[in-house]
N, C-alpha and C positions, 0 to 999 in steps of 0.2 A: 617636912622636908623643905618647904619654902623658907621656914624660919632658919633652918640650918644653912641654907644657901645664902640667905641675907647676912647672917653672921659671918660666914666665910668671906663673902664679898667685902664686908666692912673690915674684917681682919686684913684682907689683902690690900685694901685702900690705905689702912693705917700703916702697914708694913711698907708699902710703896712710898708714902709720904716721908716716913722715917729714913728710908734708903736715899731718897732724893736729897733730903736735908744733910745726911751724912756725906754724900758725894759733894755737895756744895761746900761744906766745912772743909773737907779734904782738899778741894781745889783751892780754896782760900789759903789754907795752910801751905800748900805747895807753892802758890804764888808768892807768899811772904818769904818762904825759904829761898826761892829762886832770886828774889830781890836782894836778900841778905848775902847770898853767895856771889852775886854780881858785884855788890859793894866791896866785899872782902877781896875778890879777884882784882877789882880796879885798884884798891888800896895797895895790894901786893905789887901789881905791875908798875905802880908809881913809886915804889919803895927803892931805897938805895941798894938794898940786897939784890933785888931783881935786876936793876941796871948793871951792877957789878958782875953778877952772874952771867948776864947776857953778853957782856963784853968779853969776859974770860972764856966762856964756852957758848958758842953760837947755838948748840943744841939745847941749851938751858931753857930756851923759850918754849919748846914743845913739851 
């Protein structure tokens, strides 16, 4: 029984380590995606199309 408990504890430790690494990778990916979206949004807001749309239709900004 002690051997089974030790194996189970080891399996849980490995699973927990994998889960932590997965969460970290997902956070890193999300951070990169947010940075990319901010850059695209900034580029769009500086574009001529956005400026023209903002002048012609004040609700265009929202």
